[in-house]
N, C-alpha and C positions, 0 to 999 in steps of 0.2 A: 616612380609614378607606375612602373608595371604596366605598360599599354601594349595593346595588340593595335598594330597599325595596317590597313588594307587599303591598298590602292583601289579606287573605282574604275569605271571604264574610262573616265578621264584622268590618267594617271596622276596628274598634280593634284586632283582633289581625292582627300584621303579620309576614311573613315577611322576615328580613333575610339578604342573600346579600353577604358581603364578597368583594372583589377578591382573588383570589389570585395571588401570583406566584411561578412554578415554573420549574426547570430540571433538568438530569440529577443536582443536588446534593440536590434537595429542594423544599420550598417555604416561603413566608412569606405571613402576612396579618395584618392587624391585626383581632383578634377583637373589641375593643370600644374606642370613642372616645367620651367623654362629650359633647364638643361636637357631634358629628355625630349622635349619639342624640337629642341635644335638639333639634337644627335638622330632622332628617328622620325621627325614629320617633315620640317622644313628649316634649314639652316639659313640664318641671316635675318631674321626677322624678330621685332621687337613690338610688343603690344602696347597701345598709348591710350586706349578708351575700352571701357566696359559699357555695354549697352543692355537694357532688359526691356521687353515688351510684354504685354499681355493681349490677348486676341481670343475672340469666341469662334464658334466652329464655322466652318466654311468662309473663314477670312483668307484671302491672299493677300500678301505683301510682297511686293517686288514685281518685276525682275530689276533690282536695282545695281548700281554701280557708279563709279567717280570716274570719269573720262581723264582726269589729272588728279593726283594725290589718290592712286589707287589704293584700294583697300584689301588686304588679306583679313579674312573672317574665320574665327573658331567658333563655332557656332553648337548649342546643346539646348534642351529642353529640361526644364526642371519642374513642370506641371503639364499633364497631357502629352498629346502625341501630334506631330506634324509630319508632312511630306516636304522635305527641304530639296532644294533644286540649285543646281550650278550650270550656268551656259558659258561656253566659251566664247570670248567676245575679241580674241586676238587673232587678227587678219593672218599672220606668219603663222599660226597654230595648223599642225595637221588635223586637228579637232576642232576648227572655227566652225561656229554654229551647232556644235553637238550639246547635248544636256545629259545630266546624270541627276537622277532622284534617288533620295534615301529617306526612309522613315527614321525619324529620331523621336525617342520618347522618355518619359521619366523611368520606364520600366527595363528599357534596353540600354540605358545610359550612355548611348551611342555620342560621339561628337563628331562634326564634319569640318574638315579644314578646306575652305576656298580661298586659294591664293588670288592675289591681284591679278586682274586681267579677265575675271569671271563676272557676269552678273549673278546675283543672288536673290532667290526669293522663296517663300514657303506657305503651305497651304494648312490650315489648322483642322484636324480630323477628329479630334476630340470635344467635348463640349466647349472647354477653353484650355488655353495652353499658355505657358510661361516661356519666353524663349530668351536665353542669354547669349551674348556674343561679344568677344574681343575683337578688336579692329588694330590694323598695323598702322594706320593714320587716322587724323581726324575727319570728322564729317566738315565738308564744305558744300553748302548749298549750291552754290553758283557751278560745280563740277558735277552734280547729282543728274544723273541720266537713268533712264528706265527702257525697258523693252517690253512690249504687249505680251501678257502672261498668256494668252491664248493665241499667239500668232501661228496659223497654220503651217507655216514653213518649219516653224520649230517642233511642232506636233507633239509637246508635253502633255503627257497622259495624268492629270491631275486628278487623284482618287477622291472627289468630293462627294458627298452625300447631300447636298442640296445647291440652291443658286448661290453662286460665288459673292462675296462682299469685298467692294474694293474701294479704294480711296479714287478719288476723282483723277488724281495725276496717274495712278496705275491703270484706270480704264482709257485714259487719253494717250497712253504711252505710243511711241511709234512701233512699227513692226521691224523686226530684225534687220532686213536690208536697208532700212532708212535711218537705223540707230548709229551714234557715232561707235566706232571701233577703235580697238588698239592697234597700233602697227606690229 
């Protein structure tokens, strides 16, 4: 998989950049290799589910996590551009309540590893975006939780060009201080 792995300001959250081979016919890159992921990114995880979403400009999805059956997510964009965010929800972490944001696009081919214990969300920066992600556990509605996307205590700098478009559950999400946290 010939990848470059770069830790973010939250060291467990990692940017993965695959080596791309291209010529006048197009390009090829290996988007996932279990052995290399295990060796270079995050040992001990198995992916059990793949998800695909499409959203229009200024849509914000998140900040989501599961309080039980916590999911690690390997995320990437195959159409358009997003601003992807991870928030540390682990009470025992030195980075508890801190966030990191990374631009993911079809052009830069970056992927982001968001381990269990983090809330995750993204904002669509292009006219539309298609977002793929692998998860390390299944989705359980009863354990799904959210944190308010614009909580002042988090001060996430969402680079939107217009009014955000949100699901009702995301608009009504609790602030970070009132959310369920991991121990």
